[in-house]
TORVO-367967 format. One line per field, with one value per residue (C-alpha): residue number from 1; chain; z, x, y. Coordinates in pm, 1 decimal. Layout:
# residues N
pos c(NUM ...)
unit c(A ...)
pz c(Z ...)
px c(X ...)
py c(Y ...)
This chain:
# residues 425
pos c(1 2 3 4 5 6 7 8 9 10 11 12 13 14 15 16 17 18 19 20 21 22 23 24 25 26 27 28 29 30 31 32 33 34 35 36 37 38 39 40 41 42 43 44 45 46 47 48 49 50 51 52 53 54 55 56 57 58 59 60 61 62 63 64 65 66 67 68 69 70 71 72 73 74 75 76 77 78 79 80 81 82 83 84 85 86 87 88 89 90 91 92 93 94 95 96 97 98 99 100 101 102 103 104 105 106 107 108 109 110 111 112 113 114 115 116 117 118 119 120 121 122 123 124 125 126 127 128 129 130 131 132 133 134 135 136 137 138 139 140 141 142 143 144 145 146 147 148 149 150 151 152 153 154 155 156 157 158 159 160 161 162 163 164 165 166 167 168 169 170 171 172 173 174 175 176 177 178 179 180 181 182 183 184 185 186 187 188 189 190 191 192 193 194 195 196 197 198 199 200 201 202 203 204 205 206 207 208 209 210 211 212 213 214 215 216 217 218 219 220 221 222 223 224 225 226 227 228 229 230 231 232 233 234 235 236 237 238 239 240 241 242 243 244 245 246 247 248 249 250 251 252 253 254 255 256 257 258 259 260 261 262 263 264 265 266 267 268 269 270 271 272 273 274 275 276 277 278 279 280 281 282 283 284 285 286 287 288 289 290 291 292 293 294 295 296 297 298 299 300 301 302 303 304 305 306 307 308 309 310 311 312 313 314 315 316 317 318 319 320 321 322 323 324 325 326 327 328 329 330 331 332 333 334 335 336 337 338 339 340 341 342 343 344 345 346 347 348 349 350 351 352 353 354 355 356 357 358 359 360 361 362 363 364 365 366 367 368 369 370 371 372 373 374 375 376 377 378 379 380 381 382 383 384 385 386 387 388 389 390 391 392 393 394 395 396 397 398 399 400 401 402 403 404 405 406 407 408 409 410 411 412 413 414 415 416 417 418 419 420 421 422 423 424 425)
unit c(A A A A A A A A A A A A A A A A A A A A A A A A A A A A A A A A A A A A A A A A A A A A A A A A A A A A A A A A A A A A A A A A A A A A A A A A A A A A A A A A A A A A A A A A A A A A A A A A A A A A A A A A A A A A A A A A A A A A A A A A A A A A A A A A A A A A A A A A A A A A A A A A A A A A A A A A A A A A A A A A A A A A A A A A A A A A A A A A A A A A A A A A A A A A A A A A A A A A A A A A A A A A A A A A A A A A A A A A A A A A A A A A A A A A A A A A A A A A A A A A A A A A A A A A A A A A A A A A A A A A A A A A A A A A A A A A A A A A A A A A A A A A A A A A A A A A A A A A A A A A A A A A A A A A A A A A A A A A A A A A A A A A A A A A A A A A A A A A A A A A A A A A A A A A A A A A A A A A A A A A A A A A A A A A A A A A A A A A A A A A A A A A A A A A A A A A A A A A A A A A A A A A A A A A A A A A A A A A A A A A A A A A A)
pz c(-5205.1 -5101.0 -4975.3 -5295.6 -5513.8 -5339.1 -5484.1 -5238.9 -5256.0 -5305.5 -5615.4 -5761.1 -5723.3 -5848.7 -6217.2 -6109.9 -5891.3 -6172.2 -6418.5 -6173.4 -6106.5 -6474.9 -6514.8 -6211.9 -6342.4 -6699.8 -6552.1 -6834.2 -6797.4 -6787.9 -6944.0 -7241.9 -7286.8 -7277.5 -7543.7 -7766.9 -7718.7 -7813.4 -8126.8 -8231.8 -8191.5 -8398.3 -8668.8 -8681.3 -8677.6 -8966.3 -9165.0 -9146.8 -9209.1 -9512.1 -9663.4 -9595.2 -9713.2 -9379.9 -9303.4 -9638.4 -9657.8 -9867.4 -9599.5 -9306.7 -9488.9 -9529.8 -9172.6 -9045.2 -9254.9 -9153.6 -8784.4 -8796.6 -8774.9 -8491.6 -8302.6 -8321.9 -8177.3 -7918.0 -7755.2 -7687.5 -7572.0 -7308.8 -7133.0 -7166.9 -7012.5 -6743.2 -6625.9 -6584.0 -6890.8 -7235.8 -7573.9 -7815.0 -8078.6 -8210.1 -8528.7 -8594.3 -8535.8 -8766.2 -9038.1 -8985.8 -8974.9 -9269.0 -9473.3 -9382.0 -9507.3 -9822.7 -9880.7 -9803.0 -10081.2 -10336.8 -10287.7 -9996.6 -10049.8 -10309.8 -10651.8 -10629.5 -10332.2 -10474.9 -10605.1 -10426.0 -10236.5 -9898.3 -9952.1 -9760.2 -9455.6 -9444.1 -9481.5 -9217.6 -8947.9 -9014.3 -8970.2 -8648.0 -8526.1 -8587.1 -8395.8 -8102.4 -8103.5 -8097.0 -7816.1 -7615.1 -7653.8 -7541.0 -7266.7 -7132.8 -7110.6 -6942.5 -6699.8 -6617.5 -6659.4 -6507.7 -6781.1 -6792.7 -7074.5 -7196.3 -7275.5 -7407.1 -7654.3 -7751.0 -7840.7 -8030.1 -8223.3 -8366.5 -8403.4 -8585.3 -8815.9 -8911.8 -8980.6 -9197.7 -9392.0 -9437.8 -9530.6 -9857.5 -9893.1 -9844.2 -10149.1 -10182.0 -10222.7 -10442.2 -10566.1 -10295.7 -10323.6 -10454.9 -10176.3 -9911.7 -10051.3 -9936.4 -9575.6 -9665.5 -9751.2 -10064.9 -10256.1 -10324.4 -9964.3 -9816.4 -9735.1 -9969.1 -9890.0 -9784.5 -9578.4 -9399.4 -9299.3 -9187.3 -8966.1 -8833.6 -8749.9 -8569.6 -8363.4 -8265.3 -8147.3 -7959.7 -7788.9 -7677.5 -7564.8 -7371.3 -7193.3 -7091.1 -6990.6 -6782.2 -6598.8 -6527.7 -6412.9 -6161.2 -6031.6 -5982.6 -5766.0 -5581.8 -5741.4 -5815.2 -6164.2 -6384.6 -6393.4 -6696.0 -6858.4 -6832.7 -7001.9 -7264.2 -7336.3 -7374.6 -7593.6 -7830.1 -7842.6 -7917.9 -8193.1 -8356.4 -8355.6 -8517.6 -8776.2 -8849.6 -8911.8 -9147.4 -9331.5 -9377.7 -9502.8 -9744.2 -9859.8 -10007.4 -10356.9 -10581.3 -10804.4 -11158.0 -11327.4 -11066.7 -11067.4 -11455.8 -11429.8 -11195.7 -11356.0 -11081.6 -11147.9 -11087.0 -10728.0 -10581.7 -10211.0 -10069.5 -9714.1 -9414.4 -9504.0 -9389.2 -9171.5 -8980.5 -8928.1 -8806.6 -8562.4 -8415.7 -8367.5 -8189.5 -7981.6 -7867.6 -7780.7 -7607.1 -7407.9 -7288.7 -7205.5 -7014.4 -6815.4 -6795.8 -6785.3 -6516.7 -6717.5 -6763.0 -6394.2 -6320.8 -6549.8 -6367.7 -6036.4 -6135.2 -6255.9 -5941.9 -5695.8 -5828.1 -5483.6 -5355.1 -5676.0 -5637.2 -5273.4 -5373.3 -5577.6 -5921.5 -6165.2 -6247.5 -6458.1 -6685.7 -6704.8 -6805.2 -7062.4 -7219.3 -7249.2 -7476.7 -7667.7 -7730.2 -7824.8 -8095.2 -8225.6 -8279.9 -8442.3 -8686.7 -8761.0 -8828.4 -9055.2 -9251.9 -9295.3 -9396.6 -9641.2 -9797.1 -9841.2 -10004.4 -10185.6 -10095.4 -9801.9 -9750.4 -9493.2 -9379.5 -9309.5 -8927.0 -8917.6 -8608.5 -8548.3 -8188.3 -8118.4 -8257.3 -8070.4 -7738.7 -7790.0 -7870.4 -7559.2 -7331.2 -7491.2 -7429.2 -7061.0 -6997.9 -6719.9 -6726.0 -6341.2 -6416.8 -6329.3 -6523.0 -6885.2 -7119.5 -7451.6 -7600.2 -7484.9 -7674.8 -7999.5 -7961.7 -7901.9 -8222.7 -8410.9 -8248.8 -8355.7 -8706.1 -8731.6 -8648.5 -8914.7 -9177.2 -9103.3 -9139.4 -9464.5 -9598.2 -9491.9 -9656.5 -9338.6 -9374.3 -9227.8 -8963.5 -8834.8 -8808.0 -8596.2 -8374.8 -8315.8 -8243.7 -7984.8 -7830.1 -7807.1 -7646.2 -7370.3 -7311.4 -7267.6 -7018.5 -6834.4 -6811.0 -6670.5 -6411.0 -6312.5 -6266.0 -6051.7 -5825.4 -5792.6 -5702.2 -5434.5)
px c(9886.6 9754.0 10094.0 10270.7 10051.4 10099.1 10368.1 10562.5 10479.4 10864.9 10873.5 10545.7 10646.7 10995.1 10930.6 10739.2 11018.4 11278.5 11070.2 11042.8 11411.9 11486.9 11261.1 11425.5 11776.9 11697.9 11493.8 11240.8 10871.1 10681.1 10375.8 10590.1 10722.5 10368.2 10267.3 10563.8 10438.4 10081.5 10213.1 10416.4 10099.9 9894.4 10163.1 10193.4 9806.4 9742.3 10028.3 9871.0 9514.6 9643.1 9852.2 10181.9 10102.0 10130.9 10491.6 10638.9 10870.2 10621.6 10348.9 10580.5 10721.7 10373.9 10286.1 10578.3 10474.6 10116.6 10205.0 10436.8 10162.3 9963.2 10280.5 10386.0 10051.1 10043.4 10361.3 10186.6 9869.3 10083.3 10148.1 9798.4 9650.2 9922.1 9830.7 9467.8 9338.8 9213.7 9233.9 8951.6 9029.1 9359.3 9184.8 9027.7 9344.4 9523.8 9257.9 9268.8 9648.1 9671.3 9425.2 9586.6 9929.6 9773.1 9607.2 9941.4 10107.4 9846.1 9678.3 9798.6 10184.5 10291.9 10350.0 10724.0 10763.3 10584.8 10815.0 11122.7 11336.5 11247.8 10866.8 10827.5 11007.0 10797.0 10476.3 10587.6 10699.0 10372.6 10168.0 10358.0 10306.3 9926.1 9928.2 10098.3 9844.2 9555.4 9705.8 9771.0 9406.0 9268.0 9536.0 9475.4 9086.2 9157.4 9449.0 9357.6 8979.3 8918.5 8691.0 8724.1 8947.2 8685.0 8443.0 8701.6 8850.1 8505.4 8423.9 8757.0 8682.1 8374.0 8527.2 8857.8 8676.5 8422.0 8695.4 8879.4 8561.8 8490.2 8864.4 8841.1 8458.1 8486.0 8700.3 9019.0 9324.7 9614.7 9879.1 10139.4 10486.9 10728.1 10964.1 10691.7 10569.4 10892.1 10767.0 10509.3 10734.9 10705.2 11020.8 11109.4 11068.2 11290.3 11662.5 11762.7 11989.4 12323.0 12182.0 11942.7 12247.5 12428.8 12143.1 12111.3 12477.6 12459.7 12155.1 12359.4 12650.3 12409.7 12254.6 12601.8 12701.3 12382.9 12404.0 12774.2 12720.3 12418.7 12623.6 12899.2 12666.3 12497.7 12828.5 12936.4 12632.3 12628.5 12305.7 12275.5 12368.6 12250.1 12447.5 12675.7 12485.2 12174.2 12355.8 12489.8 12138.2 11974.2 12252.0 12241.9 11855.0 11838.6 12107.7 11947.0 11607.5 11759.4 11954.7 11650.0 11430.9 11686.1 11711.0 11328.1 11329.7 11594.6 11425.0 11131.7 11224.0 11108.8 10814.3 10950.8 10763.9 10859.8 11224.8 11236.7 11082.3 11344.2 11631.8 11678.9 11813.2 11610.6 11566.2 11661.2 11592.0 11366.2 11509.1 11366.9 11091.8 11108.3 10790.5 10949.7 11275.5 11066.6 10849.7 11172.2 11318.3 10995.2 10984.9 11332.4 11288.2 10958.8 11127.1 11393.5 11138.7 10930.9 11204.7 11506.2 11366.1 11201.6 10886.7 10829.3 10876.7 10620.9 10374.6 10399.6 10379.8 10056.9 9913.6 10016.6 9874.3 9772.2 9735.2 10062.5 10232.8 10088.6 10189.8 10543.7 10582.2 10498.7 10330.4 10052.7 9855.7 10150.7 10269.3 9914.8 9889.8 10219.3 10117.6 9823.2 10064.4 10293.9 9993.2 9857.6 10195.7 10258.1 9917.3 10022.5 10334.5 10142.5 9906.0 10214.6 10313.9 9968.7 9887.0 10230.2 10167.6 9828.1 9968.9 9645.6 9459.6 9127.5 8848.2 8847.8 9218.1 9182.7 8859.3 8870.1 9230.7 9169.3 9031.4 9349.2 9578.9 9393.8 9379.0 9755.1 9850.8 9620.0 9728.1 10095.4 10035.3 9916.5 9665.8 9355.3 9398.1 9712.6 10070.8 10157.3 10272.9 10571.3 10656.1 10794.0 10475.7 10255.6 10465.0 10434.0 10059.8 10037.3 10204.7 9951.5 9659.0 9784.2 9879.5 9516.3 9386.6 9638.7 9568.7 9197.5 9232.4 9439.0 9167.6 8905.9 8718.5 8456.9 8508.3 8225.6 8381.6 8722.3 8563.6 8399.6 8745.0 8913.2 8634.8 8667.1 9044.7 9023.4 8776.8 8975.0 9291.5 9122.2 8960.1 9297.0 9456.4 9184.8 9210.3 9583.0 9561.9 9291.0 9519.6 9821.1 9612.8)
py c(-305.2 32.3 135.1 21.2 230.3 555.9 789.3 990.0 1355.7 1449.4 1227.0 1357.9 1714.7 1672.9 1735.7 2049.9 2168.2 2099.7 2307.2 2585.7 2577.4 2580.4 2903.4 3060.5 2990.4 3129.6 3414.4 3371.1 3472.5 3140.2 3311.6 3421.2 3081.7 2965.0 3206.3 3089.7 2731.6 2837.4 3016.3 2700.8 2497.0 2740.1 2739.2 2358.7 2317.1 2557.2 2418.8 2070.9 2194.1 2409.1 2133.4 2281.3 2636.4 2813.8 2746.1 2863.5 3139.3 3346.7 3308.9 3372.0 3686.1 3819.3 3730.1 3927.5 4244.7 4210.0 4174.0 4486.9 4755.6 4582.1 4508.6 4867.8 4990.3 4705.4 4838.4 5169.7 4991.8 4817.9 5140.2 5258.5 4943.2 4915.8 5274.6 5143.0 5310.7 5209.1 5360.3 5261.9 5526.9 5389.2 5246.2 5580.0 5771.5 5534.0 5611.6 5994.6 6024.9 5783.1 5993.2 6318.3 6194.0 6075.3 6414.8 6577.5 6390.1 6414.2 6756.5 6978.0 7013.1 7250.6 7095.9 7185.0 6963.2 6653.2 6395.2 6532.8 6286.2 6459.1 6459.9 6136.6 6260.4 6582.1 6365.6 6125.9 6390.5 6582.3 6266.0 6173.6 6528.2 6497.7 6175.1 6334.5 6630.3 6385.4 6192.5 6504.4 6613.8 6289.8 6251.6 6598.1 6520.9 6202.2 6305.6 6668.7 6681.5 6349.3 6204.3 5818.9 5705.1 5468.1 5763.9 5991.8 5737.0 5605.1 5967.8 5980.9 5664.7 5834.8 6194.5 6093.0 5839.2 6108.1 6363.4 6099.6 6059.8 6436.1 6497.3 6321.8 6287.5 5911.3 5878.5 5665.8 5888.3 5768.8 5718.9 5813.1 5919.1 5643.6 5679.2 5691.5 5352.8 5186.7 5222.1 4961.2 4674.1 4460.6 4349.1 4703.3 4809.0 4543.0 4523.3 4235.9 3945.4 4101.0 4383.5 4131.9 3910.8 4217.7 4320.6 3974.2 3957.6 4298.4 4166.6 3857.9 4078.1 4292.1 3993.3 3857.8 4220.3 4273.1 3936.5 3983.4 4351.6 4249.2 3973.4 4224.4 4486.9 4237.8 4136.1 4484.1 4563.4 4238.8 4102.5 3731.6 3618.6 3327.5 3011.4 3003.2 2717.8 2939.4 3241.5 3011.7 2860.3 3195.1 3323.8 3018.5 3014.4 3387.5 3380.1 3088.5 3260.0 3569.8 3368.9 3160.9 3462.3 3612.8 3284.2 3259.8 3619.5 3538.4 3228.6 3437.8 3548.8 3837.1 3744.1 3667.8 3940.5 4207.0 4091.8 4127.1 4475.9 4589.7 4405.0 4143.5 3803.7 3488.5 3374.5 3712.3 3713.1 3975.7 3994.5 4164.4 4404.3 4764.8 4761.6 4466.5 4653.8 4955.7 4739.5 4576.6 4925.0 5045.8 4734.4 4782.8 5166.7 5097.7 4816.6 5046.0 5317.7 5074.9 4891.6 5125.5 5485.8 5676.7 5745.4 5367.2 5287.4 5583.8 5420.7 5072.1 5238.3 5427.1 5106.6 4922.1 5183.6 5533.5 5679.7 5565.2 5682.7 6033.3 6035.8 5936.1 6245.5 6106.7 6356.5 6103.5 6341.0 6422.9 6065.2 5935.9 6211.0 6115.0 5746.1 5862.4 6085.5 5783.3 5565.3 5806.4 5877.9 5499.1 5473.4 5740.7 5545.9 5230.8 5436.8 5545.2 5179.0 5061.7 5342.0 5309.6 4936.5 5005.4 5299.8 5477.0 5654.1 5476.8 5538.0 5177.1 5161.2 5121.1 4922.0 4697.3 4782.1 4866.6 4525.3 4352.3 4596.1 4540.0 4165.7 4159.8 4346.3 4129.4 3799.0 3913.3 3924.8 4292.4 4297.5 4510.2 4542.3 4759.7 4743.7 4427.3 4401.6 4356.7 4492.3 4176.6 3992.8 4236.9 4198.5 3825.8 3863.9 4064.0 3775.3 3533.3 3729.9 3781.5 3412.4 3323.4 3556.2 3445.1 3077.0 3129.0 3309.7 3016.2 2781.9 3031.1 3089.7 3350.6 3695.9 3686.2 3346.8 3518.7 3791.1 3532.0 3359.2 3685.9 3764.8 3426.7 3457.5 3800.4 3685.7 3379.0 3584.8 3817.1 3528.0 3348.0 3661.6 3708.9 3338.3 3364.1 3684.4 3521.8 3214.2 3431.6 3613.4)
């Protein structure tokens, strides 16, 4: 009887081996798939608890817009953490650059320039330049003066927040330029139905082309290629995800009163919001920088082994400084989106933003030990964080409880990363 109850090891481990073989064939990060699974569970759970309110086109559209600013900054935080540093000042940088852009539009630019069609471009470029200057200052202190990034950016958190308050004496600055406001989304700051489907179609073509080009490139250099069924599976799943996202965006209609004000017909689709389009563009560019450019390889090399990277001829100081420049520039871009959405510059614009950005990067698989992290994972982590907040708002959970949940999720993510690294060693 004892022999009959024993399951052979080969049979018991067969499902595990099959799963590993599947992941190996698809060449998909298992941690990323786990994060997608967790996101699906979160969405379904909140939808059940909210009585079906969470998975509505309106809430999902709002969720995408709310996730855009955190996702943009999280892509920069990946490079910071991968290089074994941290940036605690992103929330204050966001506040300071957002307030500066608001002051430019309302008070500092000459009256002849205000209301002109190019005003928003000037303001945005000046805001991004200010972010780059802030990043270069902090990065120089960290990389060339050797001050720990924790201390430098903690000081930056206080300095930039104080400057933002002094800049406008703590007042809310509004209204902003009409064209600038389109950066923040809303029905007027979205692509509409036809343009959204065109963007979705172009994205599908890009997916097909990239998979085919990657397969040809691997064959040319003698690298192993995925099985055809794996390529087809990835292609179909990716295309369905893109088309599904566009369908959801087009399923959210203009509010009736606003549609009448702008002369729109009933049930006019809003489409993809401008902040979402910007976030997607930033994610694509940052992915290319991190994986296909020398700078990105240098950052990961520094995070993996700083001494070996320096001995290998990498200019580690310059590389680390540039990561802070990129981070602060992306914070300024997020500031433009958020202030445009609020139609105002406020001193509380970036409150606790650094916590959500760091949490998004860590939840997305970025390791505090350095050398490990992905841009898509960070963006997905931003969606997870925003989904938790959006769901709790729908359930009318008090703000202090929301902070408790965010803190628990952050500690759990770091703990999981630590456990996985110990198991790997």
